[in-house]
BAFIMI-312663 format. One line per field, with one value per residue (C-alpha): residue number from 1; x, y, z. Coordinates in pm, whole numbers, plus 50000, padded with zeros to 5 digits. Each point is the difference from the previous one (the first is absolute). Layout:
N
num: c(NUM;...)
east: c(X;...)
north: c(Y;...)
up: c(Z;...)
This chain:
754
num: c(1;2;3;4;5;6;7;8;9;10;11;12;13;14;15;16;17;18;19;20;21;22;23;24;25;26;27;28;29;30;31;32;33;34;35;36;37;38;39;40;41;42;43;44;45;46;47;48;49;50;51;52;53;54;55;56;57;58;59;60;61;62;63;64;65;66;67;68;69;70;71;72;73;74;75;76;77;78;79;80;81;82;83;84;85;86;87;88;89;90;91;92;93;94;95;96;97;98;99;100;101;102;103;104;105;106;107;108;109;110;111;112;113;114;115;116;117;118;119;120;121;122;123;124;125;126;127;128;129;130;131;132;133;134;135;136;137;138;139;140;141;142;143;144;145;146;147;148;149;150;151;152;153;154;155;156;157;158;159;160;161;162;163;164;165;166;167;168;169;170;171;172;173;174;175;176;177;178;179;180;181;182;183;184;185;186;187;188;189;190;191;192;193;194;195;196;197;198;199;200;201;202;203;204;205;206;207;208;209;210;211;212;213;214;215;216;217;218;219;220;221;222;223;224;225;226;227;228;229;230;231;232;233;234;235;236;237;238;239;240;241;242;243;244;245;246;247;248;249;250;251;252;253;254;255;256;257;258;259;260;261;262;263;264;265;266;267;268;269;270;271;272;273;274;275;276;277;278;279;280;281;282;283;284;285;286;287;288;289;290;291;292;293;294;295;296;297;298;299;300;301;302;303;304;305;306;307;308;309;310;311;312;313;314;315;316;317;318;319;320;321;322;323;324;325;326;327;328;329;330;331;332;333;334;335;336;337;338;339;340;341;342;343;344;345;346;347;348;349;350;351;352;353;354;355;356;357;358;359;360;361;362;363;364;365;366;367;368;369;370;371;372;373;374;375;376;377;378;379;380;381;382;383;384;385;386;387;388;389;390;391;392;393;394;395;396;397;398;399;400;401;402;403;404;405;406;407;408;409;410;411;412;413;414;415;416;417;418;419;420;421;422;423;424;425;426;427;428;429;430;431;432;433;434;435;436;437;438;439;440;441;442;443;444;445;446;447;448;449;450;451;452;453;454;455;456;457;458;459;460;461;462;463;464;465;466;467;468;469;470;471;472;473;474;475;476;477;478;479;480;481;482;483;484;485;486;487;488;489;490;491;492;493;494;495;496;497;498;499;500;501;502;503;504;505;506;507;508;509;510;511;512;513;514;515;516;517;518;519;520;521;522;523;524;525;526;527;528;529;530;531;532;533;534;535;536;537;538;539;540;541;542;543;544;545;546;547;548;549;550;551;552;553;554;555;556;557;558;559;560;561;562;563;564;565;566;567;568;569;570;571;572;573;574;575;576;577;578;579;580;581;582;583;584;585;586;587;588;589;590;591;592;593;594;595;596;597;598;599;600;601;602;603;604;605;606;607;608;609;610;611;612;613;614;615;616;617;618;619;620;621;622;623;624;625;626;627;628;629;630;631;632;633;634;635;636;637;638;639;640;641;642;643;644;645;646;647;648;649;650;651;652;653;654;655;656;657;658;659;660;661;662;663;664;665;666;667;668;669;670;671;672;673;674;675;676;677;678;679;680;681;682;683;684;685;686;687;688;689;690;691;692;693;694;695;696;697;698;699;700;701;702;703;704;705;706;707;708;709;710;711;712;713;714;715;716;717;718;719;720;721;722;723;724;725;726;727;728;729;730;731;732;733;734;735;736;737;738;739;740;741;742;743;744;745;746;747;748;749;750;751;752;753;754)
east: c(49999;50131;49802;49814;50199;50201;49977;49874;49973;49648;49849;49744;50256;50124;49644;49905;50329;49983;49655;49830;49775;49627;49798;49633;50037;50225;49703;49865;49695;49815;49724;50080;49815;50109;49829;50049;49827;49839;50095;49851;50169;49834;50084;49621;49706;49667;49964;49698;49997;50231;49962;50219;49821;50284;50250;49808;49974;50384;50210;50139;49769;49860;49842;49952;49908;49850;49885;49656;50153;50187;49742;49944;50360;50122;50238;50372;50006;50175;50116;50023;49736;49993;49705;49710;50016;49928;50281;50096;49839;50201;49855;49854;49633;49914;50273;50362;50210;50361;50192;50048;49655;49904;49683;50008;50197;50056;50103;50132;50207;50320;50101;50012;49627;49884;50186;49830;49666;50030;50086;49673;49784;49804;49947;49799;50140;49858;50312;49981;50219;50315;50215;50373;50152;49946;49957;49728;49810;49970;49943;49677;49728;50185;49758;50008;50140;49791;49665;49930;50292;49880;50361;50337;50163;49862;50136;50201;50231;50193;50222;50175;49952;49893;49951;50326;50173;49843;50104;50361;50009;49857;50275;50300;50322;49996;49749;50096;49713;50019;49742;50135;49882;50067;49964;49782;50213;49945;50133;50143;50079;50216;49728;49663;49678;49867;49737;49901;49675;49878;49672;49906;49663;50119;50283;49902;50226;50370;50140;50374;50092;50308;49917;50155;49794;49743;49786;49875;49948;49801;49766;49939;49916;49779;49809;49965;50001;49908;49784;50093;50181;50373;50068;49865;50293;50373;50241;50345;50285;50330;50299;49931;50192;49943;49728;50053;49652;49824;49952;49836;49674;49716;49938;49701;50175;50065;49625;49924;50213;49842;49657;50096;50173;49691;49763;50201;50151;50352;50302;49998;50323;50042;50322;50019;50239;50196;49717;49765;50254;50029;49626;49864;50264;49962;50217;50191;50047;49798;49960;50051;50071;50015;50277;50084;50282;50031;50339;50125;50301;50233;49884;49796;49679;49672;49736;49924;49671;49917;49696;50004;49779;50039;49906;49805;49932;49657;49922;50088;50246;50068;50215;50000;49818;50237;50339;50025;49799;50042;50303;50209;49820;50086;50387;50022;50254;50240;50198;50047;49920;49668;49760;49704;49893;49688;49956;49679;49950;49734;49901;49937;49847;50115;49937;50333;50126;49962;50284;50094;50317;50328;50332;49979;49628;49971;50332;50209;49750;50007;50376;50048;49757;50176;50363;49907;49884;50299;50247;49813;49985;50374;50068;49761;50141;50365;50076;50193;49767;50150;50009;49612;49943;50241;49824;49655;50058;49864;50277;50006;49923;49685;49855;49746;49835;49626;50005;49661;49852;49924;50362;50264;50358;50145;50397;50278;50287;49917;50279;50262;49865;50005;50361;50109;49837;50161;50355;49939;49910;50322;49801;50307;50091;49696;50125;50300;49771;49766;50285;50157;49647;49974;50332;49848;49693;49775;49775;50046;49765;49953;49688;49920;49704;49934;49717;49790;49736;49725;50092;49821;49636;49739;49834;50074;50118;50181;50017;50254;49921;50287;50035;50278;50067;50138;50339;50007;49937;49798;49726;49850;49707;49978;49725;50201;50102;50328;49988;50378;50131;50157;49753;50112;50341;49905;49738;50239;50273;49753;49886;50355;50117;49709;50003;50373;49989;50177;49826;49992;49761;49740;49754;49746;49656;49813;49681;49745;49691;49972;50328;49950;49666;50090;50235;50014;50232;50288;49982;50112;50349;49837;50115;50314;49852;49685;50071;50332;49798;49770;50286;50146;49666;49949;50358;49959;49684;50167;50271;49750;49811;50335;50081;49680;50048;50359;49909;49784;50256;50299;49815;50121;49836;50240;50087;50229;50025;50283;50142;49711;50042;49778;50197;49876;50170;50277;50017;50144;49660;49896;49799;50013;49740;49999;49968;49679;49839;50056;49873;49707;49879;49832;50025;50250;49796;49816;49907;50145;49816;50214;49833;50116;49803;50009;50054;50253;50184;50377;50150;50271;50186;50302;50184;50063;50252;49994;50212;49907;50180;49795;50106;49818;50055;49788;49815;50133;50055;50206;49988;50380;50016;49763;50051;49752;50006;49708;49851;49836;50048;50153;50083;49914;50185;50194;50030;49621;49953;50239;49836;49664;50137;50168;49659;49812;50260;49952;49624;50038;50258;49760;49716;50227;50162;49800;49658;49685;49646;49835;49631;49917;49668;49708;50199;50192;50298;50302;50264;49875;50326;50371;50028;49830;50072;50362;50143;50351;50258;50325;50210;49758;50102;50289;50233;49839;50201;49782;50040;49787;49983;49730;49804;49815;49618;49843;49672;50107;50213;50248;50075;49930;49855;49853;50237;49797;49884;50256;50216;49718;49917;50347;50070;49732;50065;50372;50046;49739;50156;50340;49866;49837;50332;50168;49756;50081;49677;49745;49709;49901;49778;50050;50074;50313;50025;50291;49748;49884;50345;50126;49739;50081;50362;49936;49776;50271;50266;49801;49909;50378;50093;49748)
north: c(50001;50334;50199;49731;49893;50321;50298;50255;50338;50110;50165;50204;50151;50297;50112;49963;50135;50304;50098;49897;49739;50062;49911;50026;50325;50166;50017;50341;50035;50327;50086;49751;49973;49845;49753;49941;49725;50065;49701;49848;50099;49677;49643;49916;50223;50061;50325;50154;50302;50204;50357;50119;50346;50207;49802;50039;50381;50038;50175;49782;49690;49832;49685;49811;49633;49799;49630;50119;50153;49679;49748;49877;49883;49641;49912;49925;49639;49717;49746;49693;50047;49728;50148;50189;50372;50321;50162;50363;50269;50289;50194;49853;49983;49992;49840;50067;49692;50124;50327;50136;49876;50242;50215;50280;50102;50365;50141;50361;50223;49942;49730;50251;50105;49639;49937;50305;49901;49639;50130;50211;49686;49929;49640;49861;49652;49753;49813;49615;49762;49957;49702;50041;49651;49644;49901;50259;49895;49638;50031;49870;50258;50222;50199;49909;50288;49861;49889;49824;49760;49925;49987;50158;49667;50009;49666;49691;49876;49680;49770;49671;49684;50095;49646;49885;50310;49946;49639;50081;50266;49753;49749;50225;49985;50383;50282;50363;50256;50376;50281;50234;50358;50184;50373;50215;50216;50285;49984;50355;50028;50292;50138;50044;49907;50250;50011;50234;49957;50132;49980;50021;49953;49803;49817;49939;50009;50007;49933;50058;49812;49808;49629;49646;49937;50201;49734;49868;50334;50100;49699;50055;50373;49960;49673;50005;50383;50214;49741;50090;49809;49954;50158;50338;50002;50056;49944;50148;49938;50178;49965;49843;50057;49683;49765;49691;49865;50294;50170;49719;50103;50237;50258;50227;50318;49848;49966;50332;50212;49827;50077;50351;50051;49888;50220;50305;49965;50062;49793;49923;49905;49838;49962;49832;50101;49781;50014;49865;49722;49885;50011;49849;49815;49631;49874;49676;49689;50042;49644;49757;49635;49701;49779;49645;49788;49636;49813;49643;49908;50080;50344;49907;50199;49798;50248;50382;50156;50362;50199;50369;50300;50245;50361;50112;50353;50153;49871;49701;50181;49892;49695;50019;49678;49808;50113;49771;49733;49923;50220;49913;49739;49732;50054;49959;49708;50127;49745;49774;49635;50015;49692;50169;50376;50188;50374;50178;50376;50216;50326;50263;50337;50303;50374;50066;50071;49698;49753;49864;49889;50155;49896;49624;49967;49716;49835;50192;49945;49616;49992;50200;49756;49691;50129;50122;49660;49818;50221;49937;49631;49985;50169;49778;49666;50105;50008;50260;50229;49903;49631;49982;50159;49776;49688;50118;50191;49821;49848;50043;49632;50045;50267;50062;49990;50071;50190;49895;50335;49997;50097;49803;50107;49930;50048;50115;49910;50128;49812;50154;50348;49963;49863;50300;50249;49849;50007;50352;50123;49876;49800;49848;50364;50078;49876;50248;50289;49907;49983;50333;50181;49850;50167;50315;49943;49913;49709;49830;49779;49819;49906;49798;49963;49765;50150;49903;50202;49980;50236;50061;50011;50226;49856;49736;50217;50324;50233;50200;50227;50061;50270;50062;50342;50088;50038;49657;50115;49758;50110;49757;50068;49755;49909;50033;50331;50095;50147;50055;49649;50082;49838;50218;49856;49642;49978;50180;49741;49710;50157;50108;49640;49853;50247;50036;50386;50266;50060;50373;49921;49865;50199;49871;50151;49935;50119;50117;49807;50161;49861;49654;49933;49652;49877;49892;50245;49971;49813;49673;50028;49903;50258;49855;49647;50116;50340;49857;49681;50246;50203;49669;49893;50332;50001;49659;50089;50326;49785;49762;50284;50149;49672;49991;50355;49945;49678;50207;50304;49763;49754;49697;49714;49956;50295;50029;50269;50123;50329;50209;49865;49768;49783;49781;49658;49907;50345;50343;50174;50153;50280;50161;50035;50376;49963;49765;50230;50305;49798;49840;50261;49820;49652;49893;50124;49762;49896;49685;49801;49782;49706;49677;49700;49895;50315;49955;50254;50016;49919;50252;49883;50070;50028;50325;50013;50299;50097;50270;50195;50130;50253;49893;50345;50174;49734;50119;49708;49997;49761;49932;49747;49874;49723;49881;49723;49995;49754;50242;49761;50177;50365;50244;50290;49908;50369;50056;49683;50103;50332;49832;49779;50296;50190;49697;49953;50368;49956;49668;50170;50291;49780;49795;50324;50292;50008;49961;50141;50052;50084;50129;50043;50059;49846;50328;49956;50108;49954;50220;50177;49945;50169;49692;49724;49880;49892;49883;50244;49936;49973;49716;49783;49765;49916;49704;49701;49888;49684;49771;49627;49969;49718;50109;49981;49750;50197;50308;50041;50234;49750;50278;50020;50306;50214;50308;49891;49740;50243;50093;49618;49916;50298;50005;49651;49999;50348;49898;49666;50171;50238;49707;49819;50309;49992;49636;49862;50250;50020;50349;50154;50257;50278;49941;50363;50129;50041;49648;49853;50198;49864;49636;50052;50143;49698;49756;50177;49981;49625;49919;50187;49804)
up: c(49995;49909;50268;50202;50309;50014;50222;49751;50162;50046;49693;50201;50244;49792;49959;50354;50154;49782;50103;49686;50185;49984;50306;50056;50193;49725;49779;49943;49774;49887;50222;50250;50328;50336;50235;50359;50209;50333;50212;50315;50332;50165;49992;49995;49994;49834;49801;50155;49777;49767;49910;49686;49957;50127;49800;49677;50050;50064;49718;49714;50100;49693;50150;50321;49988;50281;50008;49855;49692;49912;50091;49646;49979;50109;50267;49982;49924;50192;49738;50223;50288;50243;50190;49884;50151;49807;49802;50081;49788;49861;50301;50304;50036;50366;50196;50012;50104;50028;50042;49634;49865;49745;50072;49749;49694;49932;49661;49967;49791;50214;50240;50285;49916;50010;50333;50163;49879;50120;50346;49988;49959;50316;50090;50286;50117;50223;50129;50008;50193;49783;49981;49935;50038;49910;50375;50050;49673;50089;50377;50135;49968;49751;49806;49619;49802;49708;50146;49672;50087;50359;50117;49944;49913;49646;49867;50070;49705;50053;49789;50069;50207;50354;50122;49880;50149;50346;49999;49902;50285;50251;49931;49944;50197;50028;49926;49963;50055;49941;49999;49739;49939;49680;50034;49761;49762;49772;49644;49999;49637;49918;49772;50157;49816;49754;49726;49710;49795;49675;49838;49635;49873;49698;50138;50354;50306;50027;50342;50075;50323;50139;49969;49970;49683;49807;49849;50327;50142;49693;50022;50357;49979;49682;50092;50379;50095;49700;49844;49649;49720;50035;49657;50160;50239;49912;50302;49972;50228;49958;50229;50336;50316;50182;50013;50217;49942;50121;49667;49839;50138;49920;50261;50054;49869;49663;49938;50165;49784;49696;50124;50063;49659;49823;50215;49966;49655;50086;50137;50363;50199;50350;50152;50335;50275;50236;50247;49744;49917;50367;50049;49680;49790;50055;50286;50017;50230;50326;50117;50286;49951;50236;49834;50094;49851;50086;49977;50056;50205;49721;49935;49700;49943;50037;49990;49979;50150;49959;50109;49908;50073;49705;50061;49685;50126;49961;49655;49782;49770;49634;50076;50377;50091;49756;50135;50309;49844;49618;49960;50307;50182;49752;50018;50384;50071;49730;49814;50292;50003;50227;49982;50138;49995;50086;49982;50119;49959;50154;49827;50268;49954;50215;49994;49831;49637;49760;49976;49662;49813;50113;49866;49983;50065;50240;49921;50246;50280;49920;49984;50317;50190;49873;50048;50350;50094;49832;50175;50348;49933;49931;50331;50188;49872;49996;49636;49805;49811;49664;50077;50083;49659;49831;50138;49870;49679;49699;49774;49635;49953;50196;49761;49870;50344;50094;50334;50120;49967;49607;49886;49814;50025;49661;49998;50227;50207;50329;50209;49763;50036;50374;49999;49785;50215;50310;49845;49866;50347;50152;50235;50177;50088;50190;50342;49984;49896;50297;50229;49896;50032;50352;50096;49902;50217;49693;49941;49647;49819;49675;49821;49703;49751;49720;49794;49699;49838;49727;49726;49677;50113;49862;49697;49754;49716;49919;49691;49813;49707;49756;49726;49757;49887;49646;50130;50156;50359;50207;50245;50239;50224;50295;50226;50320;50182;50137;50355;49987;49933;49662;49759;49701;50023;50059;49722;49763;50068;49926;49673;49897;50036;49821;49709;49987;49992;50196;50337;49927;49732;50221;50223;50255;50056;50300;50181;49727;49931;49656;49902;50160;50168;50121;50269;50368;50127;50248;50317;50149;49820;49673;49760;49841;49978;49849;49837;49867;49862;49837;49838;49866;49854;49839;49848;49874;49831;49855;49856;49834;49841;49881;49853;49806;49861;49922;49821;49741;49978;49949;49788;50217;50181;50298;50203;50291;50255;50204;50155;49856;49640;49797;49751;49708;50075;49761;49845;50070;49998;50315;50156;50340;50274;49933;49632;50043;50244;49761;49703;50180;50271;50301;49821;50259;50299;50216;50353;50164;50256;50233;50163;50174;49918;50357;50202;50281;50208;50042;50328;50105;50307;50204;50323;50205;50290;50234;50278;50258;50264;50293;50283;50321;50143;49734;49827;49668;49746;49683;49710;49998;49707;49740;49737;49742;49739;49778;49739;49740;49710;49695;50067;49727;50177;50307;50108;49994;50187;50281;50019;50044;50272;50182;49993;50132;50300;50086;50034;50189;50236;50053;50114;50232;50165;49948;49833;50187;49929;50334;50073;50337;50197;49777;49711;49973;49772;50206;49745;49729;49884;49976;50345;50147;49744;49951;49659;49924;49899;49815;50314;50130;49721;50002;49714;49826;49856;49713;49780;49811;49926;49727;49884;49681;50026;49756;49990;49780;49695;50183;50278;50246;50341;50168;50215;50103;50338;50121;50186;50234;50045;50114;50198;50246;50163;49961;50185;50268;50051;50037;50269;50191;49978;50162;50273;50094;49828;50157;49773;49927;49714;49736;50003;50207;50133;50205;50303;49966;49967;50292;50225;49891;50055;50354;50083;49868;50208;50310;49919;49953;50325;50201)
């Protein structure tokens, strides 16, 4: 390969670094008005009365919308509802169910005027009991947040063989049990959400919004909310400053700016601030699991049992009920040899922001549960943490392997990846580093994680639309959407190799339903597998069209194609891609549809080894060393892959050490700004030793496995296991804040002295 497998510098970086990127809030249109949402200050309340007269009379105000004004529109859909409760409307009808619920939408000539008018709206609330935690929600006598459901425990999803698991646990030589809490986190993307809508009586709506895929967003807006034909809606996404799952979803403001634009006959923009983001962007994680791991006398796993209570927030968000069930619930157990597994998940409603996919979407949660159990079991039975994994990891000769929860792992060499990671981390030198830290009064610990994830979900097909200009330049529109991953570079590499032309002659178009109205977007680490596959199909079909045209032009039967040139076999007659495109305008253009006859995900996997140093006097902890060996199959661009892994590690580290969404009395959001919510900074990050040992995936022509979420999946358990090791096995939960660690260290010192 000329470009594939090489660390080609990102094509998009010059544009982005020189200020030529175009994000949603950059859009300025003639006559544009501005919208502001009035949000509920209560976690749970009835709206007894609302008076908008003063707001409507204020200077510059063009419209004020309440629930009555948008009653004819549909709710924001949940794609995979596991319980029947109403979907949230663009504005709340009579009851608000979390702090941030939308009550009114004000449109004015300026954003300042809209804010002032929103402040002038008078609302009478009848406050209701608010439930901020899972324990409160499922307590005896807890009032149901949705009376229609009858209970805040909305559903129970389960998978596996419960009877076999219980029997294995009963007869096991050793059983490890942990209650594991996974803290609620906010996505905190660099670019906050924004939306700009235009209306044209002939063309219909145009919505500009940051997204992770325009086709799905168009379908939801048109079909479910606006109740119009999708052809009447154009969705455009420009550059996107981070998504992490959160920008996959339709939010109320997207529909509201469209409604207002049509009513007013002028463009309407809404741009959220960081307070909007903390209150209303979908949150992640938020769950409690009772995990049980049974082992025989030799440290071999016999059974795994998990029961989880997953906080859904106040509503079933777009994919929310699926995250801990179908998305992550089937991967628990990892790539270990476990004869019996059972996983049960309760979906619980609380008066908090909706919870949905966040980087990894269920897979980090399952890996965290499993790897915490494995490390605790190793400590309890007296086995080294690497050895217990080595005894239980599936071997290559045992693959393919059905995991008992509906998944089949196809290829991989998990023991070899583990061994390489152990070697790379200087495993043997750990004792000396621990001793040196002890001489300085520090605690030192090491944690390990072996993860696997499901990558490449989200539909069974993907699309790429190719056009060839008269000068031979190739433009490809893809159905995925970059949120900063470097898709323009990766897809250009795929096409440059396939077509045999310079990468500079290729451009990638994303995010416009007029240009490509099909595609399943970006999520689940699927883009290169599916989008790259679509580019290959489209390129193959382009070459076949070119051969047919060249056969006529060159008066030949057999045509060969190489390096951008079509040649009549056995002659010196030839014509280039550019010449054909100039002579036959649009004849080379076409849309490729990539499908797999038996759709199967790829299975990225790998091993993370973290070492931490903890100061007992202050509780401050530092990740001192970090090593990763990943199996991502064939790498299209190793530099992009490593960058994705580094970003994932940062988000995993953030959750373990810093990040925590907290709701207080009355379900009030206490961590609604960066003054209260910690995110990792550059000096929190360790140097990362990164390497790969790839087994090509047999399920796609590139042999690739998704990489975008793997860093987070491996980072959470490895760093937390290292902290627990530094605390002599004391189990604590995320986030491991300095205050929490300081208290544990004091208790350990007192215990040791006694």
